[in-house]
VMD Tcl script that builds the backbone (N, CA, C; Angstrom):
set m [mol new atoms 252]
animate dup $m
set s [atomselect $m all]
$s set {name element resname resid chain x y z} {
  {N N UNK 1 A 0.845 -1.163 0.000}
  {CA C UNK 1 A 0.000 0.000 0.000}
  {C C UNK 1 A 0.894 1.231 0.000}
  {N N UNK 2 A 0.494 2.205 -0.762}
  {CA C UNK 2 A 1.281 3.434 -0.820}
  {C C UNK 2 A 1.113 4.227 0.477}
  {N N UNK 3 A 2.068 5.067 0.745}
  {CA C UNK 3 A 2.000 5.924 1.928}
  {C C UNK 3 A 0.774 6.828 1.848}
  {N N UNK 4 A 0.480 7.335 0.650}
  {CA C UNK 4 A -0.686 8.210 0.486}
  {C C UNK 4 A -1.985 7.480 0.824}
  {N N UNK 5 A -2.121 6.230 0.360}
  {CA C UNK 5 A -3.335 5.463 0.664}
  {C C UNK 5 A -3.425 5.123 2.145}
  {N N UNK 6 A -2.296 4.828 2.765}
  {CA C UNK 6 A -2.292 4.544 4.203}
  {C C UNK 6 A -2.745 5.771 4.981}
  {N N UNK 7 A -2.220 6.934 4.612}
  {CA C UNK 7 A -2.614 8.174 5.284}
  {C C UNK 7 A -4.086 8.483 5.039}
  {N N UNK 8 A -4.557 8.233 3.820}
  {CA C UNK 8 A -5.962 8.460 3.492}
  {C C UNK 8 A -6.863 7.573 4.349}
  {N N UNK 9 A -6.492 6.311 4.499}
  {CA C UNK 9 A -7.276 5.399 5.332}
  {C C UNK 9 A -7.305 5.879 6.785}
  {N N UNK 10 A -6.145 6.246 7.322}
  {CA C UNK 10 A -6.086 6.689 8.722}
  {C C UNK 10 A -6.884 7.964 8.946}
  {N N UNK 11 A -6.761 8.916 8.049}
  {CA C UNK 11 A -7.509 10.170 8.188}
  {C C UNK 11 A -9.013 9.922 8.078}
  {N N UNK 12 A -9.396 9.034 7.189}
  {CA C UNK 12 A -10.815 8.700 7.037}
  {C C UNK 12 A -11.340 8.054 8.310}
  {N N UNK 13 A -10.583 7.128 8.866}
  {CA C UNK 13 A -10.999 6.460 10.102}
  {C C UNK 13 A -11.068 7.455 11.260}
  {N N UNK 14 A -10.086 8.328 11.373}
  {CA C UNK 14 A -10.073 9.313 12.457}
  {C C UNK 14 A -11.253 10.268 12.377}
  {N N UNK 15 A -11.746 10.530 11.179}
  {CA C UNK 15 A -12.852 11.470 10.993}
  {C C UNK 15 A -14.201 10.870 11.398}
  {N N UNK 16 A -14.258 9.557 11.558}
  {CA C UNK 16 A -15.516 8.910 11.938}
  {C C UNK 16 A -15.792 9.110 13.425}
  {N N UNK 17 A -17.061 9.265 13.774}
  {CA C UNK 17 A -17.479 9.348 15.169}
  {C C UNK 17 A -17.048 8.057 15.867}
  {N N UNK 18 A -16.446 8.175 17.045}
  {CA C UNK 18 A -15.793 7.033 17.690}
  {C C UNK 18 A -16.630 5.754 17.728}
  {N N UNK 19 A -17.891 5.799 18.175}
  {CA C UNK 19 A -18.645 4.533 18.219}
  {C C UNK 19 A -18.815 3.865 16.855}
  {N N UNK 20 A -18.740 4.634 15.778}
  {CA C UNK 20 A -18.863 4.059 14.439}
  {C C UNK 20 A -17.513 3.820 13.772}
  {N N UNK 21 A -16.430 4.057 14.489}
  {CA C UNK 21 A -15.089 3.953 13.905}
  {C C UNK 21 A -14.650 2.496 13.821}
  {N N UNK 22 A -14.889 1.907 12.665}
  {CA C UNK 22 A -14.443 0.544 12.389}
  {C C UNK 22 A -13.709 0.558 11.059}
  {N N UNK 23 A -12.922 -0.464 10.829}
  {CA C UNK 23 A -12.226 -0.532 9.542}
  {C C UNK 23 A -13.233 -0.664 8.409}
  {N N UNK 24 A -14.320 -1.409 8.634}
  {CA C UNK 24 A -15.340 -1.569 7.588}
  {C C UNK 24 A -15.983 -0.231 7.242}
  {N N UNK 25 A -16.273 0.588 8.250}
  {CA C UNK 25 A -16.882 1.894 7.996}
  {C C UNK 25 A -15.914 2.801 7.246}
  {N N UNK 26 A -14.644 2.775 7.622}
  {CA C UNK 26 A -13.645 3.600 6.931}
  {C C UNK 26 A -13.493 3.147 5.485}
  {N N UNK 27 A -13.457 1.845 5.261}
  {CA C UNK 27 A -13.348 1.330 3.894}
  {C C UNK 27 A -14.560 1.730 3.066}
  {N N UNK 28 A -15.731 1.706 3.668}
  {CA C UNK 28 A -16.939 2.115 2.957}
  {C C UNK 28 A -16.844 3.589 2.545}
  {N N UNK 29 A -16.337 4.417 3.453}
  {CA C UNK 29 A -16.177 5.842 3.157}
  {C C UNK 29 A -15.191 6.081 2.019}
  {N N UNK 30 A -14.266 5.170 1.829}
  {CA C UNK 30 A -13.224 5.338 0.813}
  {C C UNK 30 A -13.665 4.936 -0.590}
  {N N UNK 31 A -14.880 4.395 -0.731}
  {CA C UNK 31 A -15.366 4.044 -2.071}
  {C C UNK 31 A -15.367 5.299 -2.928}
  {N N UNK 32 A -14.735 5.193 -4.079}
  {CA C UNK 32 A -14.670 6.322 -4.997}
  {C C UNK 32 A -13.524 7.275 -4.723}
  {N N UNK 33 A -12.876 7.132 -3.568}
  {CA C UNK 33 A -11.747 8.000 -3.218}
  {C C UNK 33 A -10.427 7.264 -3.389}
  {N N UNK 34 A -10.369 6.048 -2.867}
  {CA C UNK 34 A -9.177 5.209 -3.006}
  {C C UNK 34 A -9.408 4.284 -4.202}
  {N N UNK 35 A -8.381 4.046 -5.007}
  {CA C UNK 35 A -8.556 3.108 -6.119}
  {C C UNK 35 A -9.110 1.767 -5.616}
  {N N UNK 36 A -10.112 1.247 -6.313}
  {CA C UNK 36 A -10.815 0.039 -5.863}
  {C C UNK 36 A -9.896 -1.156 -5.634}
  {N N UNK 37 A -8.919 -1.432 -6.513}
  {CA C UNK 37 A -8.025 -2.571 -6.228}
  {C C UNK 37 A -7.262 -2.395 -4.909}
  {N N UNK 38 A -6.832 -1.168 -4.620}
  {CA C UNK 38 A -6.126 -0.903 -3.360}
  {C C UNK 38 A -7.068 -1.069 -2.171}
  {N N UNK 39 A -8.282 -0.564 -2.315}
  {CA C UNK 39 A -9.272 -0.672 -1.244}
  {C C UNK 39 A -9.597 -2.141 -0.966}
  {N N UNK 40 A -9.721 -2.947 -2.004}
  {CA C UNK 40 A -10.015 -4.369 -1.839}
  {C C UNK 40 A -8.847 -5.115 -1.183}
  {N N UNK 41 A -7.615 -4.763 -1.566}
  {CA C UNK 41 A -6.441 -5.387 -0.928}
  {C C UNK 41 A -6.391 -5.037 0.557}
  {N N UNK 42 A -6.662 -3.777 0.868}
  {CA C UNK 42 A -6.664 -3.347 2.267}
  {C C UNK 42 A -7.756 -4.080 3.043}
  {N N UNK 43 A -8.928 -4.205 2.458}
  {CA C UNK 43 A -10.028 -4.922 3.115}
  {C C UNK 43 A -9.628 -6.370 3.387}
  {N N UNK 44 A -8.985 -7.007 2.418}
  {CA C UNK 44 A -8.532 -8.384 2.607}
  {C C UNK 44 A -7.521 -8.501 3.730}
  {N N UNK 45 A -6.587 -7.567 3.787}
  {CA C UNK 45 A -5.585 -7.582 4.855}
  {C C UNK 45 A -6.255 -7.396 6.219}
  {N N UNK 46 A -7.181 -6.453 6.306}
  {CA C UNK 46 A -7.818 -6.164 7.589}
  {C C UNK 46 A -8.673 -7.326 8.092}
  {N N UNK 47 A -9.089 -8.215 7.208}
  {CA C UNK 47 A -9.838 -9.409 7.614}
  {C C UNK 47 A -8.912 -10.580 7.929}
  {N N UNK 48 A -7.640 -10.438 7.648}
  {CA C UNK 48 A -6.699 -11.546 7.819}
  {C C UNK 48 A -6.234 -11.665 9.273}
  {N N UNK 49 A -5.725 -12.837 9.651}
  {CA C UNK 49 A -5.213 -13.024 11.012}
  {C C UNK 49 A -3.991 -12.153 11.315}
  {N N UNK 50 A -3.300 -11.674 10.274}
  {CA C UNK 50 A -2.107 -10.852 10.485}
  {C C UNK 50 A -2.441 -9.411 10.869}
  {N N UNK 51 A -3.676 -8.996 10.648}
  {CA C UNK 51 A -4.062 -7.608 10.920}
  {C C UNK 51 A -4.101 -7.356 12.426}
  {N N UNK 52 A -3.697 -6.171 12.866}
  {CA C UNK 52 A -3.770 -5.853 14.294}
  {C C UNK 52 A -5.223 -5.756 14.751}
  {N N UNK 53 A -5.468 -6.105 15.995}
  {CA C UNK 53 A -6.803 -6.013 16.582}
  {C C UNK 53 A -6.644 -5.368 17.957}
  {N N UNK 54 A -6.602 -4.045 17.980}
  {CA C UNK 54 A -6.321 -3.305 19.210}
  {C C UNK 54 A -7.378 -3.554 20.279}
  {N N UNK 55 A -8.638 -3.623 19.887}
  {CA C UNK 55 A -9.693 -3.850 20.881}
  {C C UNK 55 A -9.510 -5.208 21.557}
  {N N UNK 56 A -9.208 -6.225 20.768}
  {CA C UNK 56 A -8.989 -7.562 21.330}
  {C C UNK 56 A -7.754 -7.561 22.223}
  {N N UNK 57 A -6.677 -6.953 21.749}
  {CA C UNK 57 A -5.441 -6.907 22.530}
  {C C UNK 57 A -5.651 -6.176 23.850}
  {N N UNK 58 A -6.394 -5.063 23.828}
  {CA C UNK 58 A -6.685 -4.321 25.056}
  {C C UNK 58 A -7.525 -5.157 26.019}
  {N N UNK 59 A -8.514 -5.862 25.493}
  {CA C UNK 59 A -9.369 -6.698 26.339}
  {C C UNK 59 A -8.560 -7.814 26.992}
  {N N UNK 60 A -7.674 -8.443 26.224}
  {CA C UNK 60 A -6.836 -9.506 26.789}
  {C C UNK 60 A -5.891 -8.957 27.856}
  {N N UNK 61 A -5.347 -7.765 27.624}
  {CA C UNK 61 A -4.463 -7.145 28.615}
  {C C UNK 61 A -5.236 -6.832 29.900}
  {N N UNK 62 A -6.465 -6.353 29.765}
  {CA C UNK 62 A -7.288 -6.064 30.938}
  {C C UNK 62 A -7.587 -7.341 31.721}
  {N N UNK 63 A -7.947 -8.404 31.026}
  {CA C UNK 63 A -8.217 -9.674 31.709}
  {C C UNK 63 A -6.979 -10.198 32.429}
  {N N UNK 64 A -5.819 -10.059 31.802}
  {CA C UNK 64 A -4.573 -10.491 32.431}
  {C C UNK 64 A -4.302 -9.674 33.689}
  {N N UNK 65 A -4.513 -8.364 33.606}
  {CA C UNK 65 A -4.295 -7.496 34.767}
  {C C UNK 65 A -5.258 -7.850 35.897}
  {N N UNK 66 A -6.509 -8.107 35.545}
  {CA C UNK 66 A -7.493 -8.492 36.565}
  {C C UNK 66 A -7.094 -9.806 37.230}
  {N N UNK 67 A -6.577 -10.740 36.437}
  {CA C UNK 67 A -6.124 -12.026 36.969}
  {C C UNK 67 A -4.966 -11.807 37.946}
  {N N UNK 68 A -4.014 -10.942 37.568}
  {CA C UNK 68 A -2.869 -10.651 38.435}
  {C C UNK 68 A -3.322 -9.997 39.738}
  {N N UNK 69 A -4.221 -9.009 39.624}
  {CA C UNK 69 A -4.711 -8.321 40.820}
  {C C UNK 69 A -5.473 -9.278 41.735}
  {N N UNK 70 A -6.297 -10.124 41.156}
  {CA C UNK 70 A -7.055 -11.088 41.959}
  {C C UNK 70 A -6.104 -12.007 42.713}
  {N N UNK 71 A -5.068 -12.472 42.031}
  {CA C UNK 71 A -4.088 -13.352 42.670}
  {C C UNK 71 A -3.364 -12.614 43.792}
  {N N UNK 72 A -2.982 -11.366 43.539}
  {CA C UNK 72 A -2.257 -10.575 44.534}
  {C C UNK 72 A -3.088 -10.372 45.798}
  {N N UNK 73 A -4.395 -10.180 45.657}
  {CA C UNK 73 A -5.257 -9.910 46.801}
  {C C UNK 73 A -5.982 -11.151 47.315}
  {N N UNK 74 A -5.595 -12.322 46.812}
  {CA C UNK 74 A -6.164 -13.563 47.303}
  {C C UNK 74 A -7.606 -13.801 46.897}
  {N N UNK 75 A -8.017 -13.191 45.829}
  {CA C UNK 75 A -9.387 -13.383 45.350}
  {C C UNK 75 A -9.415 -14.631 44.477}
  {N N UNK 76 A -10.300 -15.531 44.821}
  {CA C UNK 76 A -10.414 -16.781 44.075}
  {C C UNK 76 A -11.664 -16.698 43.210}
  {N N UNK 77 A -11.513 -16.867 41.900}
  {CA C UNK 77 A -12.698 -16.805 41.046}
  {C C UNK 77 A -13.662 -17.950 41.341}
  {N N UNK 78 A -14.931 -17.640 41.286}
  {CA C UNK 78 A -15.973 -18.641 41.502}
  {C C UNK 78 A -16.371 -19.190 40.141}
  {N N UNK 79 A -16.387 -20.516 39.997}
  {CA C UNK 79 A -16.786 -21.072 38.701}
  {C C UNK 79 A -18.236 -20.717 38.391}
  {N N UNK 80 A -18.508 -20.548 37.113}
  {CA C UNK 80 A -19.880 -20.241 36.702}
  {C C UNK 80 A -20.776 -21.435 36.976}
  {N N UNK 81 A -22.005 -21.151 37.329}
  {CA C UNK 81 A -22.999 -22.196 37.545}
  {C C UNK 81 A -23.782 -22.337 36.250}
  {N N UNK 82 A -23.898 -23.557 35.770}
  {CA C UNK 82 A -24.616 -23.797 34.517}
  {C C UNK 82 A -26.092 -23.462 34.691}
  {N N UNK 83 A -26.667 -22.857 33.668}
  {CA C UNK 83 A -28.099 -22.544 33.693}
  {C C UNK 83 A -28.897 -23.842 33.681}
  {N N UNK 84 A -29.959 -23.854 34.444}
  {CA C UNK 84 A -30.769 -25.079 34.514}
  {C C UNK 84 A -31.930 -24.989 33.595}
}
mol reanalyze $m
mol bondsrecalc $m
mol representation Tube
mol addrep $m
């Protein structure tokens, strides 16, 4: 991907209202602005396992921190009870 297209994607994503800020929404906004073959390649990359997933990474980091804090303070997790 060219530097110009990367910057265009980032600026487009940043301009979206935060709750609607997704890669899919940014890609949709780029229809007609970014060359279609480039937009399709970017979409394919963003769906691939190699693409970064900041929300997932943040959630995993939070769970790890909660696990560490619970261990430090002697909090033992209670197993979930199956619904009857």
